[in-house]
C-alpha positions as CSV (number, residue, x, y, z in Angstrom):
1,M,9.1,21.9,-13.9
2,M,10.1,25.3,-12.7
3,D,13.6,26.0,-11.3
4,Q,13.2,26.2,-7.6
5,S,15.4,25.6,-4.7
6,R,15.4,21.8,-3.8
7,V,15.8,20.1,-0.4
8,Q,17.0,16.3,-0.4
9,L,14.8,14.3,1.9
10,N,16.5,11.2,3.5
11,L,13.8,8.9,5.1
12,R,13.2,5.2,5.7
13,V,10.0,3.7,4.5
14,P,8.8,0.3,4.1
15,I,9.8,-1.8,1.2
16,E,6.1,-1.9,0.3
17,T,5.9,1.7,0.0
18,V,8.8,1.9,-2.3
19,Q,7.4,-0.8,-4.5
20,K,4.1,1.1,-4.8
21,L,6.1,4.3,-5.6
22,D,7.9,2.3,-8.4
23,E,4.5,1.2,-9.8
24,I,3.1,4.8,-9.6
25,V,6.3,6.2,-11.5
26,E,5.9,3.3,-14.2
27,F,2.1,4.4,-14.5
28,Y,3.2,8.2,-15.0
29,Q,5.8,7.2,-17.5
30,K,3.5,5.2,-19.6
31,N,0.6,7.7,-19.3
32,T,2.3,11.0,-19.7
33,K,3.7,12.6,-22.7
34,F,6.8,13.8,-20.9
35,G,10.2,12.4,-21.2
36,R,11.7,10.8,-18.4
37,V,9.6,10.6,-15.1
38,Y,11.6,10.9,-11.7
39,K,10.4,9.7,-8.4
40,G,10.8,13.1,-6.9
41,D,8.7,14.7,-9.7
42,V,5.9,12.0,-9.0
43,L,6.3,12.6,-5.2
44,T,6.0,16.4,-5.8
45,D,2.8,15.8,-7.9
46,I,1.1,13.6,-5.4
47,I,2.0,15.9,-2.4
48,E,0.7,19.0,-4.5
49,K,-2.6,17.2,-5.4
50,A,-3.1,15.9,-1.8
51,H,-2.5,19.4,-0.5
52,A,-5.0,21.1,-2.8
53,A,-7.6,18.4,-1.7
54,M,-6.9,19.4,1.8
55,I,-7.2,23.0,1.4
56,K,-10.5,22.5,-0.7
57,Q,-11.9,20.2,2.1
58,S,-10.8,22.6,5.0
59,H,-12.4,25.4,2.9
60,F,-15.8,23.4,2.8
61,T,-15.6,22.5,6.5
62,K,-15.1,26.2,7.6
63,Q,-18.4,27.3,5.5
64,Y,-20.6,25.0,7.6
């Protein structure tokens, strides 16, 4: 991952959400060829993909 400034997020989420994040991190760990996978990196990846999908969707909506 690129060297960028980072911001620490402190937030409260339901325990079920944390359990799901743990499952996703385990999935990334098993299915990627990287070394250690961190929760922050997984969240960054998920957010970037969701943002790209949002931009793509808004682009299609503006065309019609």
